[in-house]
C-alpha positions in Angstrom: 0.0 0.0 0.0 1.3 3.4 -1.0 0.1 6.5 0.9 0.5 9.9 -0.8 0.0 12.9 1.4 -1.2 15.8 -0.8 -1.0 19.6 -0.6 -3.3 20.2 2.4 -2.4 17.1 4.4 1.3 16.7 4.3 1.8 16.2 8.0 -1.5 14.3 8.6 -0.8 12.1 5.6 2.7 11.2 6.9 1.2 10.3 10.3 -1.5 8.1 8.7 1.2 6.3 6.7 3.3 5.8 9.9 0.2 4.5 11.8 -0.6 2.1 9.0 3.0 0.8 8.9 3.6 2.4 5.5 6.1 4.9 4.0 4.7 8.2 2.9 5.3 8.5 -0.8 5.7 11.6 -3.0 3.3 13.3 -5.4 4.5 16.5 -7.0 1.9 19.3 -7.3 2.8 22.5 -9.1 1.2 25.3 -11.0 1.7 26.3 -14.6 2.1 30.1 -15.2 -1.6 30.3 -16.2 -2.6 28.8 -12.8 -3.5 25.3 -14.0 -2.4 22.4 -11.8 0.3 20.0 -12.8 0.5 16.7 -10.9 3.1 13.9 -11.1 3.4 10.7 -9.1 7.1 10.4 -8.1 6.7 6.6 -7.3 5.5 3.7 -9.4 1.8 3.0 -8.7 1.1 0.2 -11.3 -0.4 -2.8 -9.6 -0.4 -1.1 -6.1 -3.0 0.0 -3.7 -2.9 3.8 -3.6 -4.1 6.0 -0.8 -4.5 9.7 -1.4 -4.7 12.0 1.6 -6.2 15.4 1.0 -8.2 17.5 3.4 -10.4 20.0 1.4 -9.5 23.1 3.3 -7.9 25.6 2.7 -8.7 26.3 -1.0 -11.4 23.7 -1.4 -11.7 24.1 -5.1 -8.0 23.4 -5.7 -8.0 20.6 -3.2 -10.9 18.9 -4.8 -9.5 19.1 -8.3 -6.1 17.9 -7.1 -7.8 14.8 -5.6 -9.8 14.2 -8.8 -6.7 14.6 -11.0 -4.6 12.3 -8.8 -7.3 9.6 -8.5 -7.9 9.4 -12.2 -4.2 9.5 -13.0 -3.5 6.7 -10.5 -6.1 4.6 -12.2 -4.8 5.3 -15.6 -1.3 4.3 -14.5 -2.6 0.9 -13.4 -3.2 1.3 -9.7 -5.0 -1.8 -8.4 -7.2 0.3 -6.0 -7.4 4.0 -5.2 -8.7 5.2 -1.8 -9.3 8.9 -1.3 -9.0 10.0 2.3 -10.6 13.4 2.8 -10.4 14.1 6.5 -12.5 17.2 5.9 -14.8 16.8 3.0 -15.9 20.1 1.5 -19.2 21.0 -0.1 -21.3 18.8 2.2 -23.3 21.7 3.7 -25.1 22.6 0.5 -27.4 19.5 0.7 -30.6 21.1 -0.6 -31.8 23.5 -3.2 -32.7 26.4 -0.9 -33.5 28.8 -3.8 -34.5 28.2 -7.4 -31.5 27.5 -9.7 -29.0 26.6 -6.9 -26.5 23.8 -7.3 -26.9 21.0 -4.8 -23.1 20.8 -4.5 -22.8 17.8 -2.2 -24.2 15.5 -4.9 -22.1 17.0 -7.6 -18.9 16.7 -5.6 -19.8 13.1 -4.6 -20.2 12.3 -8.3 -16.9 13.8 -9.2 -15.1 11.8 -6.5 -16.9 8.6 -7.4 -15.5 8.8 -10.9 -12.0 9.4 -9.6 -11.4 7.0 -6.7 -12.7 3.5 -5.8 -13.3 4.3 -2.1 -13.7 7.4 0.0 -12.9 7.8 3.7 -13.8 10.9 5.6 -14.1 12.1 9.2 -17.5 13.3 10.5 -18.8 14.8 7.3 -21.5 17.4 7.7 -24.6 15.3 7.0 -27.9 17.0 7.8 -30.7 16.3 5.4 -28.6 13.6 3.9 -28.4 10.8 6.5 -25.5 8.8 5.2 -22.8 8.8 2.6 -24.6 5.9 0.9 -27.1 8.5 -0.4 -24.3 10.4 -2.1 -21.6 7.9 -3.1 -22.0 4.8 -5.2 -18.5 3.6 -4.4 -17.0 2.2 -1.2 -17.3 4.7 1.5 -16.5 5.0 5.2 -17.5 7.7 7.7 -15.0 7.9 10.6 -15.8 9.4 13.9 -13.5 11.7 15.9 -15.6 11.2 19.1 -13.3 8.7 20.8 -10.2 11.0 20.2 -12.1 14.0 21.5 -13.4 12.1 24.5 -9.9 11.0 25.4 -8.7 14.6 25.1 -11.4 15.9 27.4 -11.1 13.1 30.0 -7.4 13.7 30.4 -7.8 17.5 31.0 -11.2 17.9 32.8 -13.2 16.0 35.4 -16.9 15.3 35.5 -17.4 16.9 39.0 -16.3 20.4 37.9 -16.9 20.4 34.1 -19.9 20.2 31.8 -20.2 19.7 28.0 -22.5 21.8 25.7 -23.6 21.5 22.1 -24.4 24.9 20.5 -27.4 23.5 18.5 -29.4 20.3 17.9 -27.1 19.1 15.1 -24.1 19.1 17.5 -25.7 16.5 19.9 -24.1 13.7 17.9 -20.8 15.0 19.1 -21.5 16.8 22.4 -24.1 14.5 23.9 -22.4 11.3 22.7 -19.0 12.3 24.1 -20.6 13.5 27.4 -22.4 10.1 27.8 -19.2 8.2 26.9 -17.1 9.9 29.7 -19.8 10.5 32.2 -20.1 14.3 32.0 -23.3 16.4 32.4 -24.4 18.0 29.1 -26.8 20.5 27.6 -27.8 21.0 24.0 -28.7 24.6 23.0 -31.3 25.8 20.5 -30.1 27.9 17.6 -32.1 30.3 15.5 -30.5 31.4 12.3 -31.3 34.8 10.7 -29.0 34.6 7.7 -25.5 33.2 7.2 -23.8 35.6 9.7 -26.5 36.1 12.3 -27.6 33.5 14.8 -29.2 33.5 18.2 -28.5 30.9 20.8 -30.9 30.0 23.6 -30.0 27.8 26.6 -33.0 25.5 26.9 -31.3 22.8 29.1 -30.1 24.4 32.3 -27.1 22.9 34.2 -25.0 24.2 37.1 -22.6 26.4 35.1 -21.3 28.7 37.8 -17.6 28.0 38.8 -17.4 25.0 36.4 -15.5 24.5 33.1 -17.8 24.6 30.1 -16.6 22.6 27.1 -18.5 23.4 23.9 -18.3 20.8 21.1 -19.3 21.1 17.5 -18.3 19.5 14.2 -17.2 22.6 12.3 -16.1 26.1 13.3 -16.2 28.1 10.1 -17.3 31.7 10.5 -17.5 31.0 14.2 -20.8 32.8 14.8 -22.6 29.8 16.3 -19.7 29.1 18.7 -19.2 32.8 19.6 -22.9 33.2 20.6 -22.7 30.0 22.6 -19.6 31.3 24.5 -21.4 34.5 25.2 -24.5 32.8 26.6 -22.5 30.5 28.9 -20.4 33.4 30.2 -23.5 35.1 31.4 -23.8 32.1 33.8 -20.4 32.7 35.5 -18.5 29.6 34.6 -14.9 29.0 35.6 -13.8 29.0 32.0 -15.3 28.3 28.5 -13.4 25.9 26.2 -14.2 25.3 22.5 -13.6 22.0 20.7 -14.4 21.1 17.1 -13.6 18.3 14.7 -12.9 20.6 11.7 -11.3 24.0 12.4 -11.9 26.1 9.3 -11.7 29.4 11.2 -12.8 31.6 8.3 -12.9 35.4 8.5 -10.7 35.6 11.6 -13.0 33.3 13.6 -10.2 32.0 15.9 -9.3 35.5 17.1 -13.0 36.4 17.4 -13.6 33.4 19.6 -10.7 34.4 21.9 -12.1 37.9 22.1 -15.5 36.5 23.0 -14.0 34.9 26.0 -13.0 31.3 25.0 -10.1 30.3 27.2 -9.0 27.5 24.8 -9.9 26.6 21.2 -9.0 23.1 20.1 -9.5 21.2 16.9 -8.4 17.8 15.5 -5.8 17.8 12.8 -8.3 17.0 10.0 -7.4 20.5 8.8 -3.9 21.9 9.6 -4.2 24.8 12.0 -2.4 26.1 15.1 -5.4 24.9 17.2 -4.7 21.3 16.4 -4.3 19.3 19.6 -6.3 16.1 18.9 -4.6 13.6 16.6 -6.9 11.5 14.5 -4.3 9.8 12.3 -4.5 6.5 14.1 -8.3 6.5 13.9 -8.1 7.0 10.1 -5.3 4.5 9.6 -7.5 1.7 11.1 -9.7 2.1 8.0 -6.9 1.2 5.6 
């Protein structure tokens, strides 16, 4: 098996290769003067099982095209099987035609990848109205959960007697509630009302004893950060000891990391699905188990 870490996942890809007992191989990615991508496998792939590791942030469009080009090239060069690992899989949030004429991009992207690789592996994809990857992909697919890795991180740093876990909205319960139950922490799931892409209101509908305790907010994605920021503000009204934010995928668009700090988050932590300074939870071993 040959593992090829790609542009957005050099470090994570190398860790996955090591955890799987493989050597990280080399794929060259450059740009022509006109901006077009140029890819070249630097190792022989004919007759081999090929694994491409590419998280689709930053620059999701380039990252996606790079995966498509590499997958189809590996097949053309005679690879026996091509697995695409997208720790963060972009375009999953557009899962419905909200307005006439819109592209339902999760289905388009799934189709593109299905033509390029034989199997797709991803970590906690944003599935809302689509309930499983089977509704999108007609190739082998595997959804990996970061919950165990996050649970281990929390249990090593916080205790159930002076800490509680919160989810900023109903969708986050599959992370926040599940992790809380796994490690025996109290938990609360908030209610979110959205008034556009950049305006949300959080209501605390499940009361816990917040005062003087650590509050750990867990969600799958921090992108613009508006949801997490409003959750931090609501909890801080209840005089906790500190508020900590954890996510699977740290996109941190539009200065979200700094805005969260300014809102009062004591710590902001993500898995290494997307390379960022907040990475403190390693999921390479979790992913390697799927190879």
